[in-house]
C-alpha positions as a printed NumPy array, in Angstrom:
array([[ 75.171, 109.779,  96.319],
       [ 74.879, 110.085, 100.106],
       [ 77.56 , 107.416, 100.644],
       [ 79.932, 109.144,  98.225],
       [ 79.378, 112.478,  99.946],
       [ 80.029, 110.992, 103.389],
       [ 83.145, 109.278, 102.087],
       [ 84.498, 112.489, 100.588],
       [ 83.763, 114.34 , 103.834],
       [ 85.657, 111.67 , 105.793],
       [ 88.647, 111.898, 103.458],
       [ 88.579, 115.703, 103.672],
       [ 88.484, 115.564, 107.477],
       [ 91.371, 113.1  , 107.674],
       [ 93.392, 115.15 , 105.197],
       [ 93.028, 118.26 , 107.362],
       [ 93.43 , 116.427, 110.66 ],
       [ 96.716, 114.96 , 109.418],
       [ 98.334, 118.311, 110.145],
       [ 97.432, 117.887, 113.809],
       [ 98.076, 114.153, 114.157],
       [ 99.153, 112.372, 110.993],
       [ 99.232, 108.997, 112.756],
       [ 95.456, 109.049, 113.28 ],
       [ 94.872, 110.02 , 109.657],
       [ 97.291, 107.317, 108.54 ],
       [ 95.253, 104.71 , 110.42 ],
       [ 92.157, 106.014, 108.67 ],
       [ 93.873, 105.743, 105.286],
       [ 94.815, 102.119, 105.972],
       [ 91.239, 101.249, 106.988],
       [ 89.937, 102.802, 103.771],
       [ 91.768, 100.053, 101.864],
       [ 88.785,  97.831, 102.676],
       [ 86.506,  99.998, 100.499],
       [ 88.927, 101.636,  98.072],
       [ 87.944,  99.201,  95.307],
       [ 84.222,  99.576,  95.91 ],
       [ 82.31 , 100.936,  92.878],
       [ 81.12 , 103.876,  94.979],
       [ 84.689, 104.959,  95.765],
       [ 85.554, 107.792,  93.321],
       [ 88.481, 106.905,  91.067],
       [ 89.301, 110.53 ,  90.248],
       [ 88.385, 114.082,  91.134],
       [ 87.434, 116.365,  88.273],
       [ 88.582, 113.801,  85.732],
       [ 92.233, 114.265,  86.713],
       [ 94.197, 111.014,  86.448],
       [ 95.533, 109.901,  89.831],
       [ 93.578, 112.531,  91.752],
       [ 91.375, 110.11 ,  93.664],
       [ 90.427, 110.734,  97.314],
       [ 92.84 , 108.154,  98.762],
       [ 95.782, 109.613,  96.845],
       [ 94.895, 113.088,  98.074],
       [ 94.684, 111.78 , 101.64 ],
       [ 98.019, 109.939, 101.575],
       [ 99.697, 112.972,  99.978],
       [ 98.389, 115.184, 102.777],
       [ 99.64 , 112.675, 105.365],
       [103.097, 112.508, 103.779],
       [103.369, 116.304, 103.661],
       [102.254, 116.574, 107.302],
       [104.738, 113.879, 108.321],
       [107.576, 115.584, 106.454],
       [106.796, 118.981, 107.949],
       [106.876, 117.624, 111.521],
       [110.135, 115.701, 111.252],
       [112.149, 118.538, 112.734],
       [109.819, 118.921, 115.727],
       [109.69 , 115.207, 116.487],
       [113.439, 114.958, 116.956],
       [113.671, 111.29 , 116.   ],
       [116.123, 109.924, 113.502],
       [115.106, 107.74 , 110.583],
       [116.347, 104.426, 111.943],
       [115.326, 101.912, 109.277],
       [118.077,  99.247, 109.217],
       [120.458,  99.949, 106.294],
       [120.149,  96.385, 105.012],
       [116.377,  96.746, 104.771],
       [116.785, 100.088, 103.054],
       [119.059,  98.581, 100.407],
       [116.691,  95.662,  99.822],
       [113.745,  98.023,  99.361],
       [115.864, 100.143,  97.022],
       [116.639,  97.02 ,  94.971],
       [112.906,  96.317,  94.694],
       [112.33 ,  99.896,  93.57 ],
       [115.033,  99.582,  90.907],
       [113.35 ,  96.455,  89.541],
       [110.008,  98.27 ,  89.332],
       [111.486, 101.36 ,  87.665],
       [113.533,  99.368,  85.135],
       [110.518,  97.196,  84.329],
       [108.37 , 100.272,  83.619],
       [111.088, 101.856,  81.452],
       [111.317,  98.665,  79.397],
       [107.539,  98.62 ,  79.014],
       [107.654, 102.193,  77.707],
       [110.263, 101.134,  75.164],
       [108.233,  98.085,  74.066],
       [105.146,  97.959,  71.864],
       [102.748,  98.321,  74.762],
       [ 99.032,  97.478,  74.481],
       [ 96.648,  99.806,  72.716],
       [ 94.767, 102.062,  75.082],
       [ 97.858, 102.791,  77.158],
       [ 99.806, 106.026,  76.988],
       [103.167, 106.931,  78.479],
       [101.359, 108.829,  81.221],
       [ 98.962, 106.003,  82.057],
       [101.811, 103.48 ,  82.176],
       [103.842, 105.635,  84.56 ],
       [100.763, 106.257,  86.692],
       [ 99.539, 102.662,  86.775],
       [102.749, 100.648,  86.93 ],
       [105.124, 103.025,  88.729],
       [103.262, 105.523,  90.906],
       [100.433, 103.129,  91.723],
       [102.961, 100.454,  92.64 ],
       [105.197, 102.528,  94.878],
       [102.449, 104.401,  96.718],
       [101.051, 101.279,  98.399],
       [104.304, 100.885, 100.378],
       [104.127, 104.403, 101.841],
       [101.781, 103.518, 104.761],
       [104.226, 100.782, 105.775],
       [107.158, 103.208, 106.044],
       [105.074, 105.789, 107.902],
       [103.801, 103.219, 110.4  ],
       [107.393, 102.134, 110.963],
       [108.29 , 105.704, 111.895],
       [105.165, 106.337, 113.974],
       [104.777, 103.252, 116.184],
       [107.38 , 104.035, 118.851],
       [105.079, 103.407, 121.831],
       [103.186, 100.329, 122.929],
       [ 99.881, 102.146, 122.579],
       [100.556, 103.113, 118.989],
       [101.762,  99.602, 118.156],
       [ 98.51 ,  98.152, 119.524],
       [ 96.412, 100.683, 117.609],
       [ 98.296,  99.992, 114.377],
       [ 97.901,  96.237, 114.814],
       [ 94.175,  96.689, 115.429],
       [ 93.853,  98.824, 112.303],
       [ 95.663,  96.254, 110.162],
       [ 93.457,  93.42 , 111.383],
       [ 90.435,  95.713, 111.084],
       [ 90.965,  95.979, 107.322],
       [ 90.483,  92.234, 106.93 ],
       [ 87.518,  92.181, 109.29 ],
       [ 85.781,  94.874, 107.221],
       [ 86.482,  92.916, 104.027],
       [ 85.041,  89.774, 105.613],
       [ 81.905,  91.705, 106.626],
       [ 81.485,  92.843, 103.024],
       [ 81.779,  89.245, 101.806],
       [ 79.202,  88.093, 104.37 ],
       [ 76.976,  91.003, 103.359],
       [ 76.863,  90.075,  99.681],
       [ 77.518,  86.328,  99.495],
       [ 74.6  ,  84.099, 100.595],
       [ 75.455,  81.561, 103.265],
       [ 73.521,  78.784, 101.573],
       [ 71.814,  77.787,  98.37 ],
       [ 74.853,  78.096,  96.111],
       [ 76.693,  75.159,  94.597],
       [ 80.383,  75.023,  93.842],
       [ 79.918,  76.313,  90.288],
       [ 77.76 ,  79.192,  91.523],
       [ 80.341,  80.209,  94.12 ],
       [ 82.977,  80.183,  91.4  ],
       [ 80.96 ,  82.071,  88.777],
       [ 78.353,  84.175,  90.533],
       [ 80.609,  84.637,  93.532],
       [ 83.309,  86.088,  91.329],
       [ 80.888,  88.662,  89.929],
       [ 79.515,  89.533,  93.354],
       [ 82.978,  90.101,  94.846],
       [ 84.094,  92.143,  91.849],
       [ 80.932,  94.253,  91.549],
       [ 80.002,  94.776,  95.194],
       [ 83.39 ,  94.717,  96.947],
       [ 85.764,  95.563,  94.113],
       [ 88.401,  92.938,  94.806],
       [ 88.876,  89.819,  92.718],
       [ 87.655,  86.818,  94.713],
       [ 91.001,  85.008,  94.325],
       [ 92.862,  87.992,  95.74 ],
       [ 90.258,  88.405,  98.467],
       [ 90.544,  84.747,  99.425],
       [ 94.317,  85.039,  99.768],
       [ 94.039,  88.231, 101.837],
       [ 91.617,  86.667, 104.305],
       [ 93.426,  83.307, 104.448],
       [ 96.206,  84.619, 106.645],
       [ 94.165,  87.217, 108.525],
       [ 91.98 ,  84.783, 110.491],
       [ 95.088,  83.15 , 111.993],
       [ 96.63 ,  86.549, 112.74 ],
       [ 93.545,  87.572, 114.727],
       [ 93.841,  84.445, 116.862],
       [ 97.424,  85.402, 117.735],
       [ 96.229,  88.807, 118.961],
       [ 93.835,  87.333, 121.545],
       [ 96.438,  87.102, 124.385],
       [ 96.923,  90.885, 124.21 ],
       [ 93.445,  91.385, 125.657],
       [ 92.966,  91.021, 129.385],
       [ 89.198,  90.522, 129.689],
       [ 87.736,  87.18 , 128.679],
       [ 84.697,  88.863, 127.094],
       [ 86.993,  90.808, 124.766],
       [ 88.871,  87.635, 123.926],
       [ 85.644,  85.868, 122.951],
       [ 84.756,  88.804, 120.711],
       [ 88.117,  88.569, 118.984],
       [ 87.654,  84.819, 118.614],
       [ 84.353,  85.551, 116.883],
       [ 86.11 ,  88.036, 114.598],
       [ 88.593,  85.329, 113.577],
       [ 85.696,  82.968, 112.855],
       [ 83.907,  85.585, 110.736],
       [ 87.056,  86.229, 108.693],
       [ 87.485,  82.487, 108.132],
       [ 83.826,  82.202, 107.079],
       [ 84.166,  85.154, 104.723],
       [ 87.257,  83.566, 103.218],
       [ 85.391,  80.306, 102.642],
       [ 82.59 ,  82.125, 100.807],
       [ 84.975,  83.729,  98.317],
       [ 85.389,  80.381,  96.582],
       [ 89.101,  80.881,  96.016],
       [ 90.549,  77.365,  96.122],
       [ 94.134,  78.59 ,  96.273],
       [ 93.009,  80.559,  99.299],
       [ 91.644,  77.39 , 100.877],
       [ 95.   ,  75.683, 100.466],
       [ 96.734,  78.801, 101.762],
       [ 94.538,  78.921, 104.872],
       [ 95.378,  75.301, 105.63 ],
       [ 99.105,  75.781, 104.972],
       [ 99.338,  78.831, 107.241],
       [ 97.497,  77.029, 110.041],
       [ 99.647,  73.921, 109.778],
       [102.872,  75.908, 109.87 ],
       [101.702,  77.922, 112.88 ],
       [100.818,  74.669, 114.632],
       [104.248,  73.268, 113.835],
       [106.101,  76.377, 115.021],
       [104.105,  77.455, 118.066],
       [100.492,  76.449, 118.742],
       [ 99.908,  72.687, 118.592],
       [ 96.267,  73.181, 119.6  ],
       [ 95.558,  74.56 , 116.135],
       [ 95.762,  70.973, 114.914],
       [ 92.455,  70.497, 116.735],
       [ 90.921,  73.73 , 115.448],
       [ 91.452,  73.077, 111.739],
       [ 89.546,  69.759, 111.441],
       [ 86.633,  71.216, 113.416],
       [ 86.537,  74.331, 111.22 ],
       [ 86.68 ,  72.253, 108.036],
       [ 83.94 ,  69.946, 109.307],
       [ 81.628,  72.809, 110.287],
       [ 82.098,  74.612, 106.966],
       [ 81.774,  71.385, 104.957],
       [ 78.51 ,  70.398, 106.645],
       [ 76.861,  73.818, 106.889],
       [ 78.049,  75.181, 103.514],
       [ 77.804,  72.387, 100.919],
       [ 78.589,  74.848,  98.118],
       [ 81.958,  75.568,  99.685],
       [ 82.602,  71.843, 100.028],
       [ 81.791,  71.325,  96.355],
       [ 84.083,  74.191,  95.396],
       [ 86.94 ,  72.717,  97.441],
       [ 86.643,  69.366,  95.668],
       [ 85.888,  70.71 ,  92.19 ],
       [ 87.983,  68.934,  89.546],
       [ 88.883,  65.968,  91.76 ],
       [ 86.257,  63.679,  90.25 ],
       [ 83.667,  61.59 ,  92.065],
       [ 79.925,  60.979,  91.839],
       [ 77.567,  63.56 ,  90.368],
       [ 74.098,  62.059,  90.538],
       [ 74.213,  58.786,  88.602],
       [ 77.431,  59.718,  86.813],
       [ 81.073,  59.295,  87.759],
       [ 83.4  ,  62.135,  86.764],
       [ 87.138,  61.848,  86.262],
       [ 89.748,  64.005,  87.917],
       [ 90.387,  67.04 ,  85.7  ],
       [ 93.689,  68.891,  85.915],
       [ 92.145,  71.689,  83.89 ],
       [ 89.341,  72.197,  86.421],
       [ 91.653,  71.768,  89.385],
       [ 93.96 ,  74.515,  88.109],
       [ 91.271,  76.632,  86.389],
       [ 93.186,  76.416,  83.123],
       [ 96.559,  77.311,  84.588],
       [ 97.988,  74.002,  83.383],
       [ 97.578,  75.397,  79.858],
       [ 99.021,  78.851,  80.538],
       [102.067,  77.955,  82.623],
       [103.951,  75.964,  79.924],
       [103.632,  78.956,  77.595],
       [104.982,  81.282,  80.287],
       [107.865,  78.97 ,  81.165],
       [108.755,  78.743,  77.492],
       [108.971,  82.534,  77.228],
       [111.066,  82.728,  80.396],
       [113.524,  80.291,  78.818],
       [114.065,  82.683,  75.91 ],
       [115.228,  85.553,  78.176],
       [116.101,  83.944,  81.517],
       [118.448,  86.591,  82.912],
       [116.611,  89.886,  82.412],
       [113.097,  88.996,  81.241],
       [111.045,  91.353,  79.08 ],
       [109.944,  94.219,  81.33 ],
       [106.623,  94.933,  83.004],
       [103.476,  93.392,  81.508],
       [105.581,  90.826,  79.632],
       [102.618,  88.481,  79.388],
       [101.051,  90.985,  76.991],
       [104.113,  92.473,  75.265],
       [105.505,  89.031,  74.354],
       [102.198,  88.044,  72.775],
       [101.731,  85.128,  75.196],
       [ 98.281,  86.322,  76.248],
       [ 97.192,  86.621,  72.604],
       [ 98.464,  83.132,  71.78 ],
       [ 96.486,  81.625,  74.643],
       [ 93.36 ,  83.395,  73.478],
       [ 93.782,  82.39 ,  69.823],
       [ 94.821,  78.774,  70.405],
       [ 92.851,  77.871,  73.544],
       [ 90.274,  80.655,  73.902],
       [ 91.647,  81.273,  77.397],
       [ 92.017,  84.785,  78.777],
       [ 95.274,  85.106,  80.716],
       [ 96.426,  88.747,  80.873],
       [ 98.93 ,  87.693,  83.544],
       [100.589,  84.317,  84.341],
       [ 98.395,  83.538,  87.384],
       [101.6  ,  82.61 ,  89.21 ],
       [103.521,  85.379,  90.964],
       [106.902,  83.638,  90.802],
       [106.572,  83.083,  87.054],
       [105.4  ,  86.679,  86.598],
       [108.482,  87.991,  88.379],
       [110.774,  85.824,  86.255],
       [108.958,  86.665,  83.013],
       [109.082,  90.407,  83.666],
       [112.5  ,  90.746,  85.29 ],
       [114.403,  87.504,  84.771],
       [116.604,  85.764,  87.301],
       [118.412,  89.037,  88.06 ],
       [115.195,  90.79 ,  89.04 ],
       [114.004,  87.744,  90.965],
       [117.207,  87.724,  93.028],
       [116.853,  91.453,  93.735],
       [113.245,  91.281,  94.915],
       [112.918,  88.046,  96.869],
       [115.588,  88.684,  99.566],
       [113.34 ,  91.303, 101.19 ],
       [110.453,  88.855, 101.517],
       [112.744,  86.159, 102.901],
       [114.149,  88.694, 105.379],
       [110.645,  89.519, 106.609],
       [109.84 ,  85.809, 106.831],
       [112.885,  85.24 , 109.017],
       [112.219,  88.203, 111.314],
       [108.515,  87.461, 111.658],
       [109.276,  83.851, 112.587],
       [111.674,  85.061, 115.279],
       [109.107,  87.336, 116.922],
       [106.302,  84.835, 116.427],
       [108.158,  82.589, 118.877],
       [108.499,  85.282, 121.583],
       [106.709,  84.177, 124.745],
       [107.275,  87.002, 127.218],
       [105.429,  89.744, 125.282],
       [102.074,  88.929, 123.628],
       [102.148,  92.146, 121.591],
       [105.493,  91.294, 119.987],
       [104.265,  87.761, 119.303],
       [101.031,  89.06 , 117.74 ],
       [102.9  ,  91.507, 115.5  ],
       [105.318,  88.8  , 114.42 ],
       [102.459,  86.389, 113.776],
       [100.483,  88.954, 111.767],
       [103.419,  89.704, 109.473],
       [104.182,  85.984, 109.216],
       [100.608,  84.956, 108.346],
       [100.019,  87.69 , 105.785],
       [103.379,  87.097, 104.117],
       [102.982,  83.329, 104.083],
       [ 99.496,  83.736, 102.592],
       [101.05 ,  85.686,  99.729],
       [103.954,  83.292,  99.199],
       [101.694,  80.223,  99.167],
       [ 98.977,  81.969,  97.169],
       [101.671,  83.085,  94.71 ],
       [101.78 ,  79.519,  93.344],
       [ 98.26 ,  79.975,  91.99 ],
       [ 98.081,  83.694,  91.256],
       [ 98.798,  87.006,  93.028],
       [101.77 ,  89.275,  92.378],
       [104.816,  90.504,  94.254],
       [104.247,  94.019,  92.938],
       [102.593,  96.078,  95.709],
       [ 98.897,  96.745,  95.113],
       [ 95.765,  97.662,  97.073],
       [ 95.219,  94.182,  98.433],
       [ 98.748,  94.074,  99.846],
       [ 98.599,  97.319, 101.855],
       [ 97.628,  95.494, 105.051],
       [100.508,  93.077, 104.585],
       [103.021,  95.859, 103.924],
       [101.684,  97.778, 106.942],
       [102.356,  94.684, 109.048],
       [105.893,  94.648, 107.641],
       [106.428,  98.222, 108.819],
       [105.162,  97.355, 112.304],
       [107.4  ,  94.286, 112.397],
       [110.472,  96.328, 111.432],
       [109.681,  98.806, 114.222],
       [109.571,  95.932, 116.718],
       [112.894,  94.688, 115.386],
       [114.562,  98.097, 115.729],
       [113.115,  98.613, 119.216],
       [114.324,  95.149, 120.237],
       [117.86 ,  95.887, 119.084],
       [117.84 ,  99.244, 120.862],
       [116.469,  97.742, 124.072],
       [119.225,  95.117, 123.975],
       [121.897,  97.818, 123.651],
       [120.554, 100.34 , 126.183],
       [118.552,  98.197, 128.618],
       [115.521, 100.451, 128.121],
       [111.985,  99.037, 127.785],
       [111.042,  97.706, 124.376],
       [108.332, 100.364, 124.05 ],
       [108.089, 103.469, 126.268],
       [104.698, 104.09 , 127.838],
       [104.423, 107.388, 125.984],
       [106.448, 109.545, 123.682],
       [108.405, 112.531, 124.972],
       [106.754, 115.92 , 124.746],
       [108.646, 116.776, 121.565],
       [106.643, 114.127, 119.67 ],
       [103.598, 115.914, 118.245],
       [103.711, 118.889, 120.583],
       [100.018, 119.652, 120.121],
       [ 98.775, 116.126, 120.744],
       [100.822, 114.744, 123.634],
       [ 97.684, 114.226, 125.708],
       [ 96.441, 111.694, 123.156],
       [ 99.344, 109.42 , 124.065],
       [ 98.383, 109.216, 127.753]])
């Protein structure tokens, strides 16, 4: 009760303070993503659907932002191409929800709950990204925003380390008991959590050159190690592969020394955490006591090898437009898997297949260009050598996006959700760097001014000094 009260007081304070400095409250809202799924976090206020504390906070921030636009004197300078790509994504979401409303949707859903869950609760997670894009026009704000984004993943890693024992658990226990612990004590599914943390540890390493003091750099190095350890304890094998893939690509593009870091990290985790080692190798066969086990595709894929052929078959029946949101359920595919194989698959466990099943090739081609655009831009700024902040921002967006795109082969979703807020926030920061870079190239001005002019938040200019 005390924790809930303190949380509500914090949300109330940030909601009010947003009218003085909405950027500070926005940073607080992003950090709350680490605990928004916790069982103690209220899901509604007074039983009103959608009226949870985070929604109230972000609404207050949006209203404060909108009311100060005239005083700030800055134009909305999101590149038109990006705006059109985001609009295309929005169209896909809206059309998918409309088609779900017209289908025989699952029992327990109502028109209101569908609109709330699959439309409002999809779009709202992108709002912090757009607001950070508009806010981070100084170097100080860009650094703060980057720290907040990385802080979300650090807090999640601390929660994993708090609840998951470092030893004494075998691979099966990490998979089974670990899943319950993550879900019940943190609120996030362990597979999603593993993917989120897989890219974050590498992103933290890229932020180290921003710091000037060696002591601070060692602290940040420790933070990266704690995130990597937390990710290992989640037991998400797709996340393990994702962590390795992100590190290898970063080594190929920029930091060859990472090729030395990865074997050492794998060796340390494998020796000190045998349960994690067992989980990594689960399904690959080998010796178990006096018995030899065969390689099992079913165990390696956690049953996905059964579900995916069914999903691909349904995609083939409506390849262009798909079936609308929640197609796995509305097409009866989930029921067939339960009846025939006793496997529970409410979604395809493959984000690319989910996108094709719901929206067809047309929807796929409308959504994916935005992610490829971000991948291209983040790679460009990842390679910048004359500004460590720009490099760190590019690397953060790159790592978090790549973690999603690799993890998407074994689960995840391209629909925005709580676990993707940090990634989308990094996208907003990356787009601000891109716009500032273009402007600096045209005018010769510094990439980021040291502080904003007096017209930016008239009452809080001193906070920018």
